[in-house]
C-alpha angles and dihedrals in degrees: 000000000000112000123236115173115219126182121187143141118238134173110225104210100179110036101131113255095341109066107172148150110265126207104210121212108156132158111235093339094128093213156338157002135306120287122233110287094014124124119285112269115267119232090260093053109042141356122206113243103190140098100204122018117223118237127260120262103259096203092112094048123094093245125033088188092067093044093049096049120138096268092037091221096140111082133182123264109274119253105218135205112253105173144001129217121200119209124233093030103190109014129169116220134187117240107276095017124127128221131195110226123192129203120212117195124210111209130210091254090058096254123130128216138178106255098168091124095044104050126082111248115205144164133197127263112286091015122167089229135074138170112273098195109346097172099052099023111031110197095024102132130187125211108228104178142007116277143068120298137180121228117200130200116190143169130174094342095315110120137185129178137200126198113224124195117204117198136182090239118127130216111263101170142012125206119203110211124196139117117295092235125043131185115236112252094011121111115243130186115256128181136186118214118193124207115206130210091255090057100253121127132208137174113258100174092130093049108047131092107242125213138178122204091344097311120111110235103174133017104199099178092052093041090240127168129228114274122239119264101082098248091139143309136226115212141165140107115330108279092013104066099162106143119095122196118192112189101200135056127243141070108327133186118211118197134191122195129190135150094358093307125109130193130184145181131194119222136178114242109204119220125243135128115251123196108241095187119090119243104256144171113259129196128214120283094016132120129226126197111224124197132189131190135186110081141039126238135049125320137194128221139217136175120228119186111224096216137083092232107039120183121246092253112054096162127250142257123233110198119227127225117317111279093009095110088217132120137170119233114210112203121219117271090238128030112188095180133012118264140157131242133192121213108205120201114199121194117229091216113096115246097025118111131230126256128214131212116196127212129187113212114213120220115243108271094017125115103196149009137226109281115253095182097256109056113112118236140070108328115214131198109205121212133185114236106235115250091240091060097047098114132144092239096053124142130186107295126198093221091064090068097050094069127091109277116248090208142001118218139173125210133206089222139315109283111128108144123203102304132180106252093233088070091057128213104326108271092012107068093175090066101084110130143354098028134119131205130200109202118195136176144099130297122205111221106208099207136004121264144077117331128186120199126207130198124199106187148157110219121005130322135168125190124208126191116191089348096307128111108245100165128022123193098152128155139052108301144126116268110309138160125240120187121195126215114267115269128200111245136182121228116264138042122348129177117247138185129189119191115197137172137185112208128175115011124262109088137353130200140165123178128160122197136170140199116208132198092275098040127101096195142020119270134180109272107251123241096241094071094058124088137171119275114286112266114249 
């Protein structure tokens, strides 16, 4: 085997009972860490970098109560990897060309997941293939000489192979494929198909340099980033950047260049303002910056309350600089009951359509609103605890969350202090006792490093990040604090789940705080890092 040394830091989020950060230092393993259910990493592949491993998400176990016990020793049954599929399976490449391969894992529960960054990519000695950029683009492989080579993806004894043919043929033409009409500001799929001198074709979307109206917007081969100026952007998963977003309307030419060949297509980008600000929950006396994209030129703004009985004060909009497509919404100083408003931006150019940003105004003293399917924040499904399970020694129980929800709510963040039960969960006065809530969503970690999470709850609560228990405050009790061991986290979005229940009446509370690598003390996690669950 040829040896390629790769060093990287990865967070394994599904490695049985030992989730951990792995420092990879493998010899001609072209990438990454073990996949769920695979064999434990050997000393040459990965070294655990943690002091205290978080617990496994018990959602698949028969009893969440056992899995969420105080010491967290009871974990769910492991879902294991059963097979791997490599795509493309039998490609033909020109000498010197690169190809992004993906690995899809089939799990023992029948689910499939993209494990491109988790498998080990390898080739045989003297192979005509090598890793192009294994650290930043796992599975991106370069053809280095003419011949036939075998590419292998493996994890924990599960192996898949792809046969790759490398020819001396050169690219003679490139076709740019997308829809003939695009909406300004809305991502659209774009592909580049290369035709070689021997007649074969192959997709080279991940390899070309993209341009719009004569301006380069992405240099794939050099790993470049889009320039400033807003002409367009190419986005997508690393090694598979295949979504183009063009911000302004009009006739637009998209070009793709590779190996001395250039292809292009001209499309019509239709005008229309698109709100670029997420729909969020806003409190009284605060300001929110709103941004629209989609057309050039000046716009005008208006506020429309989305309720049949709007209050007298619905806030106001302060326009930004001319042509900026930005405005600041100023919320009312007092909000007696929650309501929604729409801020409509209308282009002054004839033929272009308006765009609407939505804001949900939170009543003073409330913490959340009824979920409408689009509001950003932790989304909670509320369940009634059956009368037969209303006992003073209750703990979180999986069966509670299999019922039909009695309500669906979304919070700004988790900051419910110790509250007399008669007042109910803030914003939801009917939720007083014997109910449970499963909150789910995404949390944006601002910078890499060790994070500790802290729950302050009455009654029980358990927090999961990327499927692992990171703070456990389960059981019937008065308000108490539970602090989890620090866990290493990468910057960016991570899935989270928080299970909570309020048992016998007296008080209720639910607060979630964190302490990051640069923090000296715990603080309530702010609302702007929470988003809805990732769409499937």
